[in-house]
Structures are given as structure tokens and as C-alpha cells.
C-alpha positions in Angstrom: -0.1 0.1 0.0 3.0 2.3 0.2 2.6 3.8 -3.3 -1.2 4.6 -2.7 -0.2 6.1 0.8 2.5 8.1 -0.6 0.1 9.5 -3.2 -2.5 10.4 -0.5 0.2 12.2 1.6 1.4 14.1 -1.4 -2.2 15.0 -2.7 -3.4 16.2 0.8 -0.2 17.8 2.0 -1.8 21.3 2.5 -5.1 19.9 4.0 -6.2 18.8 7.4 -5.0 15.3 7.0 -2.5 13.0 8.6 -1.6 9.5 7.8 -0.3 7.4 10.6 1.0 3.8 10.0 1.7 1.0 12.4 4.6 -1.2 11.5 4.6 -4.8 12.5 8.1 -5.7 11.6 9.6 -7.8 14.6 13.0 -6.2 14.2 13.2 -2.3 14.9 16.4 -2.0 12.7 14.6 -3.7 9.7 11.6 -1.4 10.3 13.8 1.6 10.0 15.5 0.3 6.8 12.1 -0.4 5.2 10.9 3.1 6.1 13.9 4.7 4.5 13.9 2.4 1.5 10.2 2.9 0.9 10.6 6.7 1.5 7.9 6.7 4.3 7.5 10.4 5.2 4.6 10.1 7.5 4.7 9.0 11.2 4.9 5.2 11.6 4.7 3.6 14.9 6.5 0.2 15.7 4.0 -2.4 17.1 7.0 -4.1 19.1 8.9 -7.3 19.0 5.8 -9.4 18.9 5.0 -7.9 15.4 1.3 -8.6 14.5 0.6 -9.5 18.2 2.1 -6.4 19.5 0.5 -3.7 21.8 -1.0 -1.4 19.1 -2.8 -4.2 17.1 -4.0 -5.9 20.5 -5.4 -2.6 21.8 -7.1 -1.8 18.5 -8.4 -5.2 17.9 -6.6 -5.8 14.6 -6.3 -9.3 13.5 -6.1 -8.9 9.7 -3.6 -6.9 7.7 -4.1 -4.4 6.4 -6.6 -2.9 8.5 -7.4 0.8 7.9 -9.1 3.0 10.5 -10.3 6.4 9.4 -10.6 8.9 12.4 -12.1 12.3 11.6 -10.9 15.7 12.7 -13.0 15.3 15.9 -11.3 12.1 16.8 -14.3 9.9 15.9 -13.6 6.6 14.1 -15.8 7.0 10.9 -14.6 3.9 9.0 -12.7 0.7 9.5 -11.8 -1.7 6.6 -10.4 -5.0 7.3 -8.3 -6.6 4.6 -8.6 -3.8 2.2 -9.2 -0.2 1.7 -12.7 0.0 0.2 -13.6 3.5 -0.9 -10.6 4.9 0.9 -9.9 8.0 -1.3 -13.5 9.2 -1.5 -14.1 8.8 2.2 -10.9 10.6 3.1 -11.7 13.5 0.6 -15.2 13.9 2.2 -13.8 13.9 5.7 -11.0 16.5 4.7 -13.8 18.6 3.3 -15.9 18.4 6.4 -12.8 19.3 8.5 -12.1 22.4 6.2 -15.6 23.5 6.4 -15.7 23.0 10.3 -12.5 25.1 10.6 -13.9 28.0 8.5 -17.0 28.2 10.5 -15.2 28.8 13.8 
């Protein structure tokens, strides 16, 4: 998914949008190497030495990869896709629009 994620980050660079990844490599050094090689510019958290059984996936009840969770500008989980991204771009664009409108009305 890295190419698609990269395109979203680039397309929405000046918008109220943040992409946050969770990396399940069991080796922290290997994870850092992948982030550099794949040119990951967004924040990516390490799920720990247990990999897919680490604390982040356990807390968020993630058992299938990829799992995508969309959180709006108010901190509300609006969508969760398990094993795929569904209509990711259109959902993200709609929520970015809502955040922009909400920001202008204040």
C-alpha cells in the first residue's frame, strides 16, 4: 500500500489530513530500513517485538492486515476496513472537506 499512501500524503499535503502507520516488523532496525527504502515520510509507529501480536494491534483489536481505520478531525472513528481499503480516497476526501468547512465556521 506504500505507493497509494504516498500519493494520498502528497495530494493532501496542505489539507487537514494525517496518515499514521503501524509497522509490525519484529525487528526495529529492519523497520527503520524499510521506512527509509520505501520513502515513508509520515509517522509510523512500531508494534513491538511481537509483530502482529504487538500492543497497538492488540489494543485496536486488529487481526487482519491491512486494517485501515479512518478517524475524523474530531477524533471519531468513521470507517474501518479489514483486509482492504474499500472507498478509501472518496471517504478521506469527504472527511477532509468536512474538516475544512468546520475550521472555517469557527
